N, C-alpha and C positions, 0 to 999 in steps of 0.2 A: 497470419490469423489476427494479430493485434490490430493491424490497419483495418481489416474487415470489421472487427467489433467496434473500432473507433468510429467508423462511418455510421454504424447503427446507433451508437451512443450519442453521437452528435445530432442525429435526427430527432432524438427524444427531447432535445432542448426546446423544440418548437411545440411540444405537447401542451395542452391546457392543463390546469390544476386538476380538473375532474378526471382527465385521462390518466394522469400520473397516479392519483389516488386509487383508481380502479386497478391499474397495473400493479401497484404495491400490494393490494389485497389479494389479487390473483397469485402473485409470486409467493406471498406469505403462506397461503393455503398449500401451495405446491411444496414448499420447504417443510412445513409441518407434516404433510402426508408422507413425503419421502423419508423424513427422520423416523416417523412411527413405523413405516413398513420395512425400511432397509438398514436401520442402525440399531443394533441390539441394545445398546445403552439407553437410547431414547425410548425405545419400545418398552423396556422395563420401567423406566422412569414415568412414562405416561400411564402405564397400567397401574403402578403402585399409587399414583395420585388420582386414579379414576378419571383420566382424561382420554378422549379420542379425537382424531383430527377434525371431526365434524363440530366439535365444541369451540374451535378457533375460527370465528367468522370475521373478526375485525381486529384492529390494533389493541383495543381495550381488552380483548379476550386473552392477550398475552399475559395478563396478570394472573391467569389461572395456572400458568406454568411456573413451577418453583425456580427461584434464582439459582443458577449454576455457578459453582466456584471451581477454580483451577484444581484445588485439592480433590474435588469429586472426580475430575477427569483423570488425575494421576493415579487414582486407585484402580483404574480399569485398564485392560489391555487394549492395544491398537485394534485388535480383532473386534472388540466390542464397540469401539468408537468410530470405525470407518465403515462407510456404507458397503453393503454386500455387492453393490453394483460395480465396485472398483477393486482392482488388485493393488495391494499395498506397494508393490514394486513399480507400478506405473505412475505413482503420485509424487509430487514435488514437496519436499519438506521446507517449511518456513519456520525460523526460530526467532523469538523476540530477543531483545538485548538484555533482558533481565533487570530492567531499571526498577521494577517493583519487588525484586527479590530473586527468585530462581527463574532462569530462562524457561520459556514455554514454547513448545513446538506444535504446529498444525500441519496437516497434509492436504494438498489441493490437487485437482486434476489440471491437465494442460489447458482445457477450455476455461476453467475458472481463473487460471493464471493469466490467460490472454485477456479476459474480461476485466480483471483487476488492473492490469497495466493500461487498458484502453480508458478506464474511468479516470485514472491518474492523469493520463495525457489530455483527456478532455478538459480537466480543470486548468492544466498548464496552458492549453491553447486559448481558453477563455481569458487568461491573464496576458496574452500577447505572444506566447512562444510560437515560433515559426518552425516548419518541418526541418529546415537545414541549419537552424541555429546551432552554433557550437555549444555543447551542453556538458558542463563539468559537475560532478556530484561527489561531495565529500561524505562518504559513508563507509560502512564495513565492506570489505572486499568480497564477502560472501554473495553480494548482489551483483557481481560483475557479469554474470551470465543472464541478466534480466533483459537484455536487448536481443530481439529476434534476429536471425541470420539475414533475412531480407532487409530489415531496417538497417542493419550494419552495412550491408553491401551498397544499398541505395543512399545511405547517410541520412535517412529520415528519422528524426527524433532519436538519434544515436547518443546514448549516455557514455561519457568517458568517466570511469570511476577513479577517484583519488582516494586511496586507502586511508582511513582515519588512523590507522596504526603507524603511519609515517610520523616522524617528529615534526614539530611546527614549521621549521625552516624548510625542510624537504617538501612538506605539504604545500607551503606557499609557493615555492619555486615550480612545483609541478603545475599548479593552477596558472601561474604566470606563463608557462610554456604553452599550455592549452589555449590561453587567451579566450575565455568563454564569453558567449553572448548571454548565456543563462548559467547562473551559479546556484547550486542546489546542495542540500545536505542538512545535517543536524545543526540547529542554531548555535550550540556551544562551539562546534568546529568552525562555523562561519565567523563567529565572533573572534576566535583565535586568528583566523585569516585577516580579519579587519585590523586587529592590533598589529600584525606583521606588516600589513599594508601601510599603516601610519608610521612604521619605523624604517621602511625601505623606500628607495626611489622607484622601484618597479611598480607599475600600476596595473591593477585589475579593474576593468571597466565594464562589468556586465550590464545588459539592458534590464534584466529581471533577476531577482533573487527569490528563491523558494526555501523556506525552512520547514522541516517536518520531523516527526519522531520525538520531539521534546516541546515543552512549553517555551514560548519566546516572550521575554519581558519588554516593557516599553523602553528601558535603558538599552537593551540589546538592539532593538529596532533603530534607535537613535545612533548607536555606534555604527551599525551597518550602513545607514544612510550617509553618515559623515565620511566614513572611510571609502566607500565605493561610489 
């Protein structure tokens, strides 16, 4: 499913700006209408603020919707927050790392999950990643099931997870054994790898490095460029 959505996402790269803008507005209206009709929390919120889906016609109209805080969502049950179109048991749970305080969880459908992965892959491909590149990702092991079965069997964009919970030396040796063409992960973890690389004779020589999930500083970029 990810490969199918990736082909569709790739085609959109050829769209004109006017086509993209029209598509954004169309999807925005669909999201607002769906939230109002199928999510109890948003239905009540819209009603209490005297907003209906027809009031949201463009991006500027989003200012009519009150800013939502995590605390507001935590006060409500999942039954109120999840669309009535879906069964809670069929959804995938995604949890943040809690860098801003308490971890926060959201629930997505299998289709949304596939689209999300396709969009990430599209960006990687634009930066030069190839389908069969060896790809090592230093992140939390909870993401180890993010590669689809077909991708894993065919070896297309197959991520090899290096658990961030490993100690620095074990993490480094694991990446050395994988010998990745593409090195991915949290910038702080990649910087630790870079420091280990400078202390050891073993060499990791990726073609591309991606950092995500954290802010990356100019000094960190210089360290990664020097080490790798």
